[in-house]
DRENVOKOL-176035 format. One line per 2 residues: for each residue z negated, x negated, y negated of N, C-alpha, C, O. Coordinates in nm, 4 decimals, padded with zeros to 6 digits, always signed. Each point is the difference from the previous one (the first is absolute). Layout:
N
Z/X/Y/Z/X/Y/Z/X/Y/Z/X/Y; ...
This chain:
192
-01.6644/-02.3083/-00.4649/+00.0926/+00.0567/-00.0576/+00.0992/+00.0796/+00.0114/+00.0802/-00.0646/-00.0674; -00.0055/+00.1835/+00.1111/+00.1746/-00.0006/+00.0274/+00.0344/+00.0290/-00.0772/-00.0455/+00.0339/-00.1093
+00.2200/-00.0486/+00.1916/+00.0544/-00.0644/-00.0657/+00.0901/+00.1478/-00.0304/-00.0345/+00.1118/+00.0383; +00.1931/-00.1545/-00.1399/-00.0067/+00.1500/-00.1282/+00.1121/+00.0125/+00.1384/+00.1017/+00.0613/-00.0325
-00.1021/-00.0964/+00.1429/+00.1541/+00.0685/+00.1168/-00.1132/+00.0694/+00.0057/+00.0184/+00.0833/-00.0887; -00.1450/-00.0577/+00.1433/-00.1249/+00.1114/+00.0073/-00.0568/+00.0623/-00.0121/-00.0672/+00.0755/+00.0704
+00.0881/-00.1015/-00.2106/-00.0735/+00.0763/-00.0209/+00.1686/+00.1509/-00.1187/+00.0080/+00.1041/-00.0652; +00.0620/-00.2010/+00.1139/+00.1411/+00.0950/-00.0133/-00.0051/+00.1310/+00.1132/-00.0155/+00.1220/-00.0045
+00.0421/-00.2438/+00.1233/-00.0123/+00.0778/+00.1361/-00.1192/+00.1740/+00.0256/-00.0156/+00.0954/+00.0763; -00.0273/-00.1448/-00.1795/-00.1919/+00.1078/+00.0352/+00.0448/+00.0874/-00.0782/+00.0118/+00.1153/+00.0414
+00.0345/-00.1587/-00.2116/+00.0339/+00.1296/-00.1344/+00.1231/+00.1095/+00.0706/+00.0147/+00.1199/+00.0235; +00.0607/-00.2529/-00.0086/+00.1595/+00.0746/+00.0744/+00.0164/+00.1950/+00.1217/+00.0709/+00.0988/+00.0191
-00.2126/-00.1746/+00.0253/-00.0234/+00.1149/+00.1449/-00.0974/+00.0632/-00.0551/-00.0268/+00.1061/+00.0562; -00.0355/-00.1323/-00.1449/-00.1301/+00.1096/-00.0265/+00.1056/+00.0952/-00.1138/-00.0306/+00.1188/-00.0097
+00.1416/-00.1643/-00.0676/+00.0584/+00.0049/-00.0817/+00.1278/+00.1755/+00.1035/+00.0157/+00.1205/-00.0200; +00.0396/-00.2327/+00.1272/+00.0650/+00.0895/+00.0461/-00.0313/+00.1521/+00.0887/+00.0654/+00.0975/+00.0371
-00.2158/-00.1492/-00.0301/-00.1111/+00.1575/+00.0793/+00.0193/+00.0907/-00.1235/+00.0724/+00.0993/+00.0078; -00.1312/-00.1297/-00.1118/-00.0550/+00.0862/-00.0606/+00.2192/+00.0676/-00.0519/+00.0278/+00.1166/+00.0280
+00.0205/-00.1557/-00.0566/+00.1035/+00.0207/-00.1014/+00.1724/-00.0939/+00.0805/+00.0727/-00.0346/-00.0932; -00.0249/+00.0050/+00.2042/+00.0932/-00.0932/+00.0064/+00.1822/-00.0109/-00.1232/+00.0875/-00.0865/-00.0008
-00.0991/+00.1936/-00.0678/+00.1069/-00.0240/-00.0907/-00.0443/-00.0507/-00.1389/+00.0673/+00.0024/-00.1031; -00.1971/-00.0504/+00.1199/-00.0743/-00.1170/-00.1312/+00.0698/-00.1783/+00.0405/+00.0154/-00.1078/-00.0574
+00.0017/+00.1516/+00.1520/+00.0514/-00.1628/+00.0244/+00.1647/+00.0444/-00.0485/+00.0282/-00.1175/-00.0232; +00.0412/+00.1569/+00.0052/+00.1224/+00.0052/+00.0033/+00.0237/-00.0960/-00.1242/-00.0447/+00.0523/-00.1021
+00.1117/-00.1993/+00.0759/+00.0319/-00.0014/-00.0853/+00.1418/-00.0066/-00.0907/+00.0919/-00.0818/+00.0003; -00.1221/+00.2402/-00.1005/+00.1168/+00.0296/-00.0611/+00.1022/-00.0931/-00.0504/+00.1167/+00.0262/+00.0292
-00.1422/-00.1338/-00.1025/+00.0778/-00.0902/-00.0521/+00.1119/-00.0980/+00.1760/+00.1170/-00.0016/+00.0383; -00.2128/-00.0421/-00.0044/+00.1007/-00.0519/+00.1152/+00.0962/+00.1223/+00.0650/+00.1125/-00.0364/+00.0340
-00.1463/+00.1757/-00.0142/+00.0494/+00.0766/+00.0579/+00.1334/+00.0164/-00.1174/+00.1135/+00.0416/+00.0234; -00.1409/-00.0645/-00.0863/+00.1072/+00.0675/-00.1562/+00.1257/-00.1359/-00.0049/+00.1178/+00.0199/-00.0295
-00.1670/-00.1340/+00.0596/+00.0505/-00.1849/+00.0178/+00.0728/+00.0801/+00.1137/+00.1043/+00.0533/-00.0380; -00.1427/-00.0304/+00.1900/+00.0762/-00.0213/+00.0937/+00.1277/+00.1209/-00.0199/+00.1193/-00.0304/-00.0002
-00.1855/+00.2105/-00.0209/+00.1184/+00.0387/-00.0595/+00.1049/-00.0468/-00.0581/+00.1033/-00.0250/+00.0621; -00.1186/+00.0064/-00.1973/+00.0699/-00.1255/-00.0724/+00.1075/-00.1149/+00.0403/+00.1001/-00.0346/-00.0628
-00.1535/-00.0175/+00.1943/+00.0595/-00.1122/+00.0749/+00.1140/+00.0648/+00.0854/+00.1211/-00.0178/+00.0132; -00.2176/+00.1024/+00.0394/+00.1439/+00.0965/+00.1379/+00.0705/+00.0584/-00.0856/+00.1144/-00.0178/+00.0419
-00.1061/+00.0927/-00.1612/+00.1302/+00.0762/-00.0538/+00.0929/-00.1415/-00.0569/+00.1155/+00.0095/-00.0415; -00.1930/-00.1388/+00.0500/+00.0899/-00.0610/-00.0631/+00.0796/-00.1037/+00.1181/+00.1120/-00.0479/-00.0179
-00.1776/+00.0310/+00.1126/+00.0517/-00.0723/+00.1295/+00.1051/+00.0876/+00.0660/-00.0160/+00.1219/+00.0072; +00.1344/-00.1895/+00.0458/+00.1341/+00.0237/+00.1221/-00.0285/-00.0179/+00.1175/+00.0177/+00.0684/+00.1008
-00.0824/-00.2058/-00.1262/-00.0371/-00.1046/+00.1814/-00.0512/+00.1353/+00.0435/-00.0442/+00.1014/-00.0540; +00.0697/-00.1449/+00.1748/-00.0600/+00.1673/+00.1413/-00.1026/-00.0443/+00.0391/-00.0951/+00.0764/+00.0167
+00.0819/-00.2354/+00.0140/-00.1683/-00.0356/+00.0292/-00.1180/+00.0178/-00.1411/-00.1066/+00.0554/-00.0267; +00.1802/-00.1181/-00.0173/-00.0668/+00.0122/-00.1784/-00.0838/+00.1307/+00.0429/-00.1182/+00.0126/+00.0321
+00.2365/+00.0912/-00.0448/-00.0073/+00.1434/-00.0341/-00.1234/+00.0023/+00.1170/-00.1115/-00.0052/-00.0518; +00.1112/+00.0114/+00.1871/-00.1051/+00.0130/+00.1190/-00.1193/-00.0587/-00.0865/-00.0648/+00.0680/-00.0795
+00.0502/-00.1626/+00.0973/-00.1611/-00.0846/-00.0693/-00.0408/+00.0757/-00.0645/-00.0659/+00.0979/+00.0353; +00.1100/-00.1411/-00.1877/-00.0417/+00.1370/-00.0636/-00.0439/+00.1221/-00.0127/-00.0866/+00.0287/-00.0826
+00.1615/+00.0906/+00.1931/-00.0179/+00.0962/-00.0010/-00.1634/+00.0052/+00.0666/-00.1006/+00.0648/-00.0285; +00.1398/-00.1891/+00.1513/-00.1167/-00.0169/+00.0483/-00.1580/-00.0442/-00.1345/-00.1158/+00.0245/+00.0340
+00.1247/-00.0419/-00.0725/-00.1588/-00.0819/-00.0628/+00.0457/+00.1469/-00.1091/-00.0679/+00.1026/-00.0045; +00.1362/-00.1147/-00.0382/+00.0069/+00.1509/-00.0919/-00.1114/+00.1404/+00.1040/-00.0826/+00.0715/-00.0567
+00.0996/-00.0679/+00.1442/-00.0772/+00.0663/+00.0786/-00.1242/+00.0088/+00.0383/-00.0719/+00.0984/+00.0176; +00.0484/-00.2393/-00.0035/-00.1275/-00.0352/+00.0233/-00.0559/-00.0312/-00.0976/-00.1091/-00.0509/+00.0258
+00.1366/+00.0583/-00.1523/-00.0079/-00.0084/-00.1492/-00.0627/+00.1566/-00.0353/-00.0858/+00.0241/-00.0849; +00.1611/+00.0852/+00.1842/-00.0293/+00.1140/-00.0617/-00.1485/+00.0545/+00.0588/-00.1045/+00.0461/-00.0460
+00.1594/-00.0794/+00.1711/-00.1202/+00.0355/+00.1264/-00.1010/-00.1136/+00.0155/+00.0441/-00.0664/+00.0938; -00.1352/+00.0208/-00.1290/-00.0846/-00.0836/+00.0465/-00.0252/-00.0289/+00.1414/+00.0415/+00.0980/+00.0620
-00.0878/-00.1823/+00.0168/+00.0221/+00.0081/+00.1382/-00.2143/+00.0091/-00.0257/-00.0580/-00.0775/-00.0760; -00.0103/+00.1791/+00.1531/-00.1001/-00.0038/-00.0130/-00.0684/-00.0637/+00.1370/-00.1220/+00.0095/+00.0135
+00.1909/-00.0651/+00.0733/-00.0434/+00.0347/+00.1131/+00.0188/-00.1576/+00.0384/-00.0504/-00.0450/+00.1028; +00.1720/-00.0837/-00.2462/-00.0197/-00.0942/-00.0461/-00.1039/-00.0421/-00.0907/-00.0284/-00.1187/-00.0165
-00.0290/+00.2148/-00.0426/-00.1183/-00.0047/-00.0380/-00.1595/-00.0153/+00.0176/-00.1001/-00.0385/-00.0604; +00.1343/+00.0832/+00.1591/-00.1219/+00.0831/+00.0901/-00.0232/-00.1329/+00.0860/-00.1123/-00.0503/-00.0015
+00.2277/-00.0157/+00.0858/-00.0297/-00.0968/+00.0394/-00.0315/-00.1455/-00.0687/-00.0760/-00.0782/+00.0571; +00.1232/+00.0530/-00.1529/-00.0418/-00.0841/-00.1309/-00.1192/+00.0728/-00.0079/+00.0183/+00.0498/+00.1111
-00.0822/-00.0201/-00.1322/-00.1811/+00.1028/-00.0051/-00.0771/-00.0884/+00.0888/-00.1029/-00.0673/-00.0061; +00.2058/+00.0982/+00.1007/-00.1009/-00.0314/+00.1758/-00.0451/-00.1493/-00.0394/-00.1119/-00.0489/+00.0151
+00.2631/-00.0307/-00.0865/-00.0297/-00.0965/+00.0462/-00.1368/-00.1153/-00.1228/-00.0636/-00.1053/+00.0047; +00.0840/+00.1996/-00.0787/-00.1098/-00.1163/-00.1266/-00.0950/+00.0607/-00.0663/-00.0658/-00.0522/-00.0900
+00.0473/+00.2263/+00.1531/-00.1526/+00.1292/-00.0746/-00.1031/-00.1125/+00.0568/-00.0162/-00.0772/-00.0944; -00.0539/+00.0366/+00.1951/-00.0506/-00.0812/+00.0644/-00.0505/-00.1284/-00.1531/-00.0686/+00.0249/-00.0991
+00.1289/-00.1412/+00.1350/+00.0133/-00.0978/-00.0489/-00.0054/+00.0296/-00.1914/-00.0439/-00.0871/-00.0752; +00.0843/+00.1916/+00.0358/-00.0599/+00.0721/-00.1875/-00.1265/+00.0367/+00.0291/-00.1034/-00.0383/-00.0547
+00.1169/+00.1140/+00.1431/-00.1440/+00.0760/-00.0515/-00.1404/-00.0777/+00.0109/-00.1090/+00.0238/-00.0521; +00.1634/-00.1526/+00.1623/-00.1376/-00.1089/-00.0184/-00.1713/+00.0765/+00.0152/-00.1029/-00.0372/-00.0563
+00.1201/+00.1399/+00.1416/-00.1325/+00.0452/+00.0136/-00.0296/+00.1017/-00.0981/-00.0709/+00.0944/+00.0351; +00.1294/-00.1024/-00.1907/-00.0348/+00.0880/-00.1225/+00.0544/+00.1135/+00.0027/-00.0291/+00.0840/-00.0852
+00.1101/-00.0616/+00.1740/+00.0911/+00.1317/+00.0112/-00.0556/+00.0623/+00.1360/+00.0706/-00.0453/+00.0901; -00.2139/+00.1706/-00.0133/-00.0109/+00.0662/+00.0768/+00.1468/+00.1271/+00.0233/+00.0620/+00.0736/-00.0767
-00.0566/-00.1055/+00.2366/+00.0774/+00.0741/+00.0660/-00.0630/+00.1661/-00.0620/+00.0924/+00.0796/-00.0170; -00.2282/-00.0257/-00.0149/+00.0299/+00.1088/-00.0646/+00.0872/+00.0168/-00.1573/+00.0273/+00.0974/-00.0702
-00.0136/-00.1767/+00.0641/+00.0558/+00.0059/-00.1755/+00.1927/+00.0002/+00.0252/+00.0622/+00.0904/-00.0558; +00.0021/-00.1764/+00.1251/+00.1041/+00.0204/+00.0917/+00.0527/+00.1384/+00.0676/+00.1095/+00.0507/+00.0242
-00.2323/-00.0204/-00.0088/+00.0468/+00.1814/+00.1003/+00.0200/+00.1040/-00.1396/+00.0868/+00.0872/-00.0037; -00.1808/-00.1134/-00.1050/-00.0305/+00.0526/-00.1005/+00.1095/-00.0305/-00.0807/+00.0088/+00.0649/-00.1042
+00.0685/-00.1405/+00.1256/+00.1185/+00.0208/-00.0661/+00.1425/-00.0143/+00.0943/+00.1022/-00.0670/-00.0145; -00.1494/+00.1670/+00.1211/+00.1094/+00.0232/+00.0766/+00.1087/-00.0756/+00.0979/+00.1144/+00.0080/+00.0446
-00.2082/-00.0699/-00.0441/+00.0025/-00.1312/+00.1194/-00.0412/+00.0204/+00.1614/-00.1002/-00.0517/+00.0494; +00.1898/+00.1316/+00.0201/-00.0139/+00.0043/+00.1122/-00.0978/-00.0981/+00.1197/+00.0608/-00.1064/+00.0119
-00.1618/+00.1054/+00.0600/-00.0354/-00.0644/+00.0812/+00.0077/-00.0799/+00.0786/-00.0661/-00.1018/+00.0209; +00.2091/+00.1777/+00.0615/+00.0425/-00.1214/+00.0416/+00.0970/-00.0767/-00.0099/+00.0551/-00.0820/+00.0734
-00.0326/+00.1458/-00.2432/+00.0670/-00.1443/-00.0601/-00.0617/-00.1372/-00.0384/+00.0314/-00.1188/+00.0083; -00.1407/+00.1980/-00.0571/-00.1218/-00.1269/-00.0185/-00.0315/-00.1010/+00.1242/+00.0013/-00.1230/-00.0063
-00.0366/+00.2217/+00.1469/-00.0003/-00.0776/+00.1210/+00.0684/-00.0752/-00.0410/-00.0364/-00.0591/-00.1017; +00.1824/+00.0232/+00.1691/+00.0960/-00.0179/-00.0052/-00.0145/-00.1122/-00.0996/+00.0326/-00.1142/+00.0323
-00.0883/+00.1464/-00.1724/+00.0348/-00.1287/-00.0726/-00.1250/-00.0707/+00.0405/-00.0149/-00.0856/-00.0873; -00.0814/+00.0756/+00.1716/-00.1081/-00.0600/+00.0479/-00.1517/+00.0392/-00.0109/-00.0916/-00.0495/+00.0657
+00.0816/+00.1579/-00.1710/-00.1368/+00.0728/-00.0005/-00.0809/-00.0183/+00.0746/+00.0160/-00.1133/+00.0456; -00.0729/+00.1459/-00.0166/-00.1510/+00.0929/+00.0873/-00.0198/+00.1453/-00.0290/-00.0395/+00.0424/-00.1086
+00.0732/+00.0408/+00.2257/+00.0759/+00.1148/-00.1029/-00.1257/+00.0766/+00.1423/+00.0126/-00.0236/+00.1201; -00.1121/+00.1042/-00.1762/-00.0525/+00.0652/+00.1701/+00.1428/+00.1388/+00.0179/+00.0663/+00.0751/-00.0714
-00.0851/-00.1141/+00.2252/+00.0965/+00.0771/+00.0808/-00.0016/+00.1896/-00.0638/-00.0988/+00.0397/-00.0618; +00.1952/+00.0368/+00.0839/+00.0363/+00.0999/-00.0164/-00.1481/+00.0883/-00.0124/-00.1094/-00.0360/+00.0435
+00.1267/+00.1028/-00.0821/-00.1116/+00.1072/-00.0513/+00.0133/+00.1344/+00.0954/+00.1110/+00.0533/-00.0030; -00.2178/+00.0116/+00.0930/+00.0438/+00.0615/+00.0089/-00.0244/+00.1565/+00.0113/-00.1014/+00.0311/-00.0626
+00.1519/+00.0563/+00.1120/-00.0498/+00.1591/-00.0819/-00.1287/+00.0066/-00.0515/-00.0951/-00.0064/+00.0779; +00.0700/+00.0234/-00.2506/-00.1596/+00.0328/+00.0106/-00.1207/-00.2011/-00.0405/-00.0922/-00.0311/-00.0754
+00.1642/-00.0304/+00.1655/-00.0454/-00.1094/-00.0282/+00.0165/-00.1205/-00.0879/+00.1133/-00.0433/+00.0210; -00.1757/-00.0305/-00.1104/+00.0645/-00.0750/-00.0959/-00.0169/-00.1551/+00.0536/-00.1047/-00.0578/+00.0294
+00.1921/+00.0259/-00.0271/+00.0200/-00.1704/+00.0768/-00.0707/-00.0714/-00.0931/+00.0060/-00.0162/-00.1219; -00.0829/-00.0267/+00.2233/-00.1185/-00.1433/-00.0339/+00.0862/-00.1070/-00.1233/+00.1140/-00.0407/-00.0223
-00.2345/+00.0311/-00.0277/+00.0553/-00.1029/-00.0843/+00.0054/+00.0468/-00.1729/+00.0156/+00.1155/-00.0397; -00.0346/-00.2507/-00.0559/+00.0185/+00.0504/-00.1337/-00.0394/+00.1058/-00.0701/+00.0235/+00.0324/-00.1164
-00.1036/+00.0319/+00.2240/-00.1020/+00.0761/-00.0724/+00.1028/+00.1720/-00.0527/-00.0556/+00.0821/-00.0730; +00.2088/-00.0572/+00.1285/+00.0439/+00.0990/-00.0543/+00.1249/-00.0074/+00.1374/+00.0380/-00.0942/+00.0695
-00.0045/+00.2245/-00.0725/+00.0529/+00.0577/+00.1059/+00.1823/-00.0601/+00.0385/+00.1063/+00.0616/+00.0074; -00.1242/-00.1337/+00.0009/+00.2026/-00.0764/+00.0505/+00.0393/+00.0793/+00.0997/-00.0519/-00.0119/+00.1111
+00.1677/+00.1219/-00.1408/+00.0572/+00.0850/+00.0510/+00.1457/-00.1202/+00.0252/+00.0116/-00.1018/-00.0683; +00.0853/+00.1411/+00.1761/+00.1441/-00.0636/+00.0119/+00.0597/+00.1092/+00.0096/-00.0387/+00.0688/+00.0944
+00.1480/-00.0107/-00.1793/+00.1413/+00.0611/+00.0482/+00.0744/-00.0045/+00.1621/+00.0539/-00.0790/+00.0774; -00.0922/+00.2177/-00.0888/+00.1087/-00.0309/+00.1065/+00.1661/-00.0198/+00.0727/+00.0687/+00.1017/+00.0099
-00.0108/-00.2399/+00.0396/+00.0903/-00.0506/-00.0338/+00.0671/+00.1339/+00.0857/-00.0353/+00.0714/+00.0938; +00.2281/-00.0896/-00.2422/+00.0387/+00.0657/+00.1031/+00.1088/-00.0041/+00.0511/-00.0265/+00.0162/+00.1191
+00.1252/-00.0263/-00.1269/+00.1057/-00.0587/+00.1758/+00.1329/-00.0103/-00.1242/+00.0290/+00.0969/-00.0701; +00.0229/-00.1959/+00.0627/+00.1616/-00.0543/-00.1102/+00.1044/+00.1401/-00.0295/+00.0748/+00.0319/+00.0925
-00.0736/-00.0029/-00.1382/+00.1345/+00.0927/-00.1021/+00.0992/-00.0680/-00.0296/+00.0445/-00.0085/-00.1144; -00.0050/-00.0396/+00.1987/+00.2042/+00.0029/+00.0619/+00.0324/+00.0092/-00.1837/-00.0804/+00.0774/-00.0521
+00.1732/-00.1362/-00.0430/+00.0933/+00.0707/-00.0803/+00.1075/+00.0628/+00.0402/+00.0501/+00.0787/-00.0804; -00.0024/-00.0916/+00.1801/+00.1194/+00.1479/+00.0484/-00.1737/+00.1845/-00.0368/-00.0043/+00.1100/-00.0552
-00.0799/-00.1928/+00.1263/-00.0936/+00.1777/-00.0119/-00.0385/+00.0309/-00.1006/-00.0432/+00.1139/-00.0177; +00.0490/-00.2593/-00.1362/-00.0275/+00.0587/-00.1158/+00.0885/+00.0872/-00.0438/+00.0022/+00.1194/-00.0299
+00.1023/-00.2488/+00.0354/+00.1583/+00.0826/-00.0099/+00.0233/+00.2189/+00.0556/+00.0406/+00.1034/-00.0532; -00.0820/-00.1353/+00.1471/+00.0143/+00.1993/+00.0663/-00.1028/+00.0508/-00.0460/-00.0060/+00.1225/+00.0103
-00.1277/-00.2040/-00.0863/-00.1137/+00.0805/-00.0825/+00.0385/-00.0030/-00.1213/-00.0914/-00.0164/-00.0808; +00.2224/+00.0292/+00.0277/+00.0072/-00.0040/-00.1641/-00.0179/+00.1560/-00.0657/+00.1054/+00.0420/+00.0475
-00.1469/+00.0478/-00.1038/+00.0710/+00.0920/+00.0387/+00.0456/+00.0688/-00.1461/-00.0155/-00.0669/-00.1021; +00.0649/+00.1848/+00.0952/+00.1180/+00.0804/-00.0671/-00.1331/-00.0169/-00.1192/-00.1230/-00.0016/+00.0040
+00.2645/-00.0130/-00.1413/-00.0559/+00.0388/-00.0634/-00.0665/-00.1521/-00.1074/+00.0299/-00.1189/+00.0111; -00.1346/+00.1927/-00.1180/-00.0708/-00.1381/-00.0166/-00.1469/-00.0632/+00.0579/-00.0910/+00.0681/+00.0474
+00.0913/-00.1731/-00.0587/-00.0987/-00.0098/+00.0342/-00.0313/-00.1824/+00.0060/+00.1026/-00.0647/+00.0212; -00.2546/-00.0325/-00.0406/-00.0572/-00.0517/-00.0055/-00.0121/-00.1542/+00.1194/+00.0178/+00.0066/+00.1216
-00.0436/-00.1024/-00.1807/+00.0117/-00.1089/+00.0496/-00.1490/+00.0356/+00.1312/-00.0003/-00.0373/+00.1173; -00.0931/+00.1049/-00.1775/-00.1142/+00.0494/+00.0414/-00.0177/+00.1500/+00.1184/-00.0782/+00.0317/+00.0896
+00.1886/+00.0224/-00.1484/+00.0369/+00.1638/+00.0519/+00.0647/-00.0802/+00.1672/-00.0059/+00.0450/+00.1144; +00.0735/-00.1970/-00.1748/+00.1114/-00.0360/+00.1770/-00.1027/-00.0758/+00.0567/-00.0512/+00.0212/+00.1099
+00.0311/-00.0842/-00.1655/-00.1945/-00.0502/+00.0996/-00.0827/+00.1178/+00.0478/-00.1113/-00.0407/+00.0333; +00.1201/+00.1286/-00.0228/-00.0874/+00.0716/+00.0327/+00.0138/+00.0885/+00.1094/-00.0906/+00.0295/+00.0780
+00.2870/+00.0402/-00.0726/+00.0571/+00.0463/+00.0291/+00.0619/-00.1000/+00.1451/+00.0006/+00.0342/+00.1182; +00.0417/-00.1485/-00.1721/-00.0029/-00.0761/+00.1498/-00.1319/-00.0522/+00.0883/-00.0093/+00.0161/+00.1217
-00.0857/-00.0782/-00.2007/-00.1138/-00.0477/+00.0101/+00.0608/-00.1611/+00.0401/-00.0448/-00.0663/+00.0935; +00.1139/+00.0381/-00.1511/+00.0308/-00.1768/-00.0932/-00.1086/-00.0273/-00.0520/-00.0961/+00.0744/-00.0194
+00.1110/-00.1988/-00.0080/-00.0962/-00.1037/-00.1499/+00.1028/+00.0130/-00.0662/+00.1186/+00.0070/+00.0321; -00.2029/-00.0024/-00.1856/+00.1509/+00.0147/-00.0946/+00.1160/-00.1399/-00.0129/+00.1010/-00.0077/-00.0699
-00.1540/-00.0838/+00.1557/+00.0905/-00.0821/+00.0216/+00.1380/-00.0147/-00.0163/+00.0922/-00.0223/-00.0785; -00.1441/+00.0598/+00.2564/+00.1502/+00.0764/+00.0252/+00.0741/+00.0972/-00.0409/+00.1184/+00.0144/+00.0304
-00.1993/+00.0761/-00.1195/+00.0501/+00.1241/-00.0440/+00.0831/-00.0642/-00.1528/+00.0971/+00.0545/-00.0524; -00.1478/-00.1492/+00.0151/+00.0805/+00.0099/-00.1209/+00.1227/-00.1208/+00.0630/+00.0853/-00.0571/-00.0680
-00.1019/+00.0468/+00.1695/+00.0994/-00.1112/+00.0210/+00.1478/+00.0932/+00.0697/+00.1230/-00.0015/+00.0001; -00.2079/+00.0558/+00.0389/+00.1192/+00.1063/+00.0032/+00.0727/+00.0924/-00.0875/+00.1224/-00.0028/-00.0132
-00.1864/+00.0698/-00.0353/+00.0387/+00.0588/-00.2010/+00.1076/-00.0845/-00.0278/+00.1148/+00.0428/-00.0123; -00.1525/-00.1867/-00.0009/+00.0719/-00.1026/-00.0629/+00.1439/+00.0059/+00.0792/+00.1100/+00.0209/-00.0510
-00.1450/-00.0488/+00.2110/+00.1447/-00.0003/+00.0606/+00.0468/+00.1016/-00.0573/+00.0648/-00.0288/-00.1007; -00.0724/+00.1560/+00.1283/+00.0315/+00.1159/-00.0040/+00.0356/+00.0809/-00.1558/+00.0556/+00.1098/+00.0001
-00.0783/-00.1495/-00.0734/+00.0388/-00.0358/-00.1323/+00.1091/-00.0670/-00.0743/+00.0865/+00.0465/-00.0743; -00.1162/-00.1863/+00.1190/+00.0493/-00.1072/+00.0465/+00.1401/+00.0717/+00.0763/+00.1078/-00.0412/-00.0428
-00.1045/+00.1247/+00.1307/+00.1096/-00.0092/+00.0697/+00.1146/+00.1428/-00.0510/+00.1029/+00.0309/+00.0602; -00.1775/+00.0609/-00.2280/+00.0554/+00.1244/+00.0127/-00.0299/+00.1132/+00.0268/+00.0405/+00.1071/-00.0451
-00.1620/-00.1480/+00.1708/-00.0388/+00.1427/+00.0540/-00.1329/+00.0761/-00.0788/-00.0752/+00.0837/+00.0499; +00.0732/-00.1088/-00.1119/-00.1836/+00.0046/-00.0474/+00.0423/-00.0963/-00.2136/+00.0370/-00.1102/-00.0406
-00.0883/+00.2871/-00.0413/-00.0087/-00.0617/-00.1199/-00.1120/+00.0116/-00.0780/-00.0758/+00.0872/+00.0426; +00.0293/-00.1553/-00.1625/-00.1590/-00.0449/-00.0701/+00.0330/+00.1934/-00.1214/+00.0902/+00.0237/-00.0804
-00.1640/+00.0327/+00.1086/-00.0115/+00.1194/-00.1084/-00.0492/+00.0028/-00.1167/-00.0135/+00.0924/-00.0802; -00.0158/-00.2151/+00.0757/-00.1368/-00.0683/-00.1041/-00.1574/+00.0254/+00.0381/-00.0139/+00.1028/+00.0664
-00.0855/-00.1606/-00.0885/-00.1533/+00.0947/-00.0490/+00.0376/+00.0902/+00.0564/+00.1048/+00.0611/+00.0212; -00.2723/-00.0573/+00.0176/-00.0057/+00.1835/+00.0224/-00.1018/+00.0319/-00.1361/-00.1000/-00.0503/-00.0511
+00.1912/+00.1663/+00.0269/-00.0224/+00.0426/-00.1938/-00.1504/+00.1061/+00.0879/-00.0779/+00.0537/-00.0788; +00.0576/-00.0383/+00.1978/-00.1320/+00.0529/-00.0005/-00.1319/-00.0237/-00.0002/-00.0925/+00.0811/-00.0031
+00.0895/-00.2744/+00.0091/-00.0202/-00.0553/+00.0278/-00.1708/+00.0037/-00.1000/+00.0351/-00.0049/-00.1179; -00.1681/+00.0102/+00.1227/-00.1236/+00.0511/+00.0007/-00.1111/-00.1054/+00.0601/-00.0026/-00.0373/+00.1172
-00.0747/+00.0031/-00.2049/-00.1208/-00.0850/+00.0513/+00.0949/-00.2037/-00.0580/+00.0924/-00.0532/-00.0616; -00.2194/+00.0283/+00.1500/-00.0218/-00.1796/-00.0244/+00.1587/-00.0332/+00.0832/+00.0407/+00.0761/+00.0878
+00.0298/-00.1883/-00.1274/+00.0868/-00.1631/+00.0035/+00.1449/+00.1194/+00.0137/+00.0064/+00.1219/+00.0157; +00.0787/-00.2126/-00.0285/+00.1784/+00.0210/-00.0428/+00.0190/+00.1523/+00.1255/-00.0495/+00.0277/+00.1092
+00.1726/+00.0546/-00.2257/-00.0049/+00.0967/+00.1211/+00.1249/-00.0355/+00.0768/+00.1053/-00.0036/-00.0636; -00.1043/-00.0215/+00.1853/+00.0722/-00.0137/+00.0766/+00.1554/+00.0975/+00.0325/+00.0314/+00.1187/-00.0086
+00.0557/-00.2822/+00.0604/+00.1533/+00.0667/-00.0026/+00.0355/+00.0827/+00.0698/-00.0501/+00.0107/+00.1119; +00.1846/+00.1058/-00.1722/+00.0097/+00.1045/+00.1280/+00.1073/-00.0065/+00.0700/+00.0958/+00.0554/-00.0538
-00.0854/-00.0798/+00.1058/+00.1329/-00.0891/+00.0663/+00.0877/+00.1967/+00.0774/-00.0368/+00.1135/-00.0302; +00.1155/-00.1425/+00.0972/+00.1038/+00.1316/-00.0082/+00.1673/-00.0551/+00.1387/+00.0943/-00.0746/-00.0260
-00.1234/+00.1499/+00.1595/+00.1554/-00.0234/+00.0755/+00.0828/+00.0209/-00.1266/-00.0229/+00.0807/-00.0901; +00.1345/-00.1780/+00.1008/+00.1419/+00.0480/-00.0501/+00.1140/+00.0693/+00.0824/+00.1056/+00.0313/-00.0549
């Protein structure tokens, strides 16, 4: 029987794939903000600031590593590779987790195994935080817009936005009043 840590690792990674902001713990963020405002010790403030940045932008790469460590044992031959792929887990992540995933499908041909085609995403090169900062547009933008413009992962973009907002170079304009469709309205940001 899988343990609670394994189940949590799988659940948190799947949630992060769908909506990384769903992992934000607003109570923890509020508590850290209050403690930061009340602290006069420079080192304690520095530690609290880092904890606050981590709480505001969950580290998807860390969650992915936990998934890789625990997913195979958690699935116990009851969850197929195709089920994970259908939930948005990339085949290369599943391979790293120890699942038997067919090799990359060639254009126009299905990968063998499991009865369904499993395709892989093209691997993109790492985008640095400086490149993300340079891609920040004039006017309002969302995390997703900056991600698309810069080519960076959601985690890197959220980290840069949190740092820039903390430094006073970006500000939040609240949620997008023109948002339509499912899910929460995204937060709009702009340069100060």
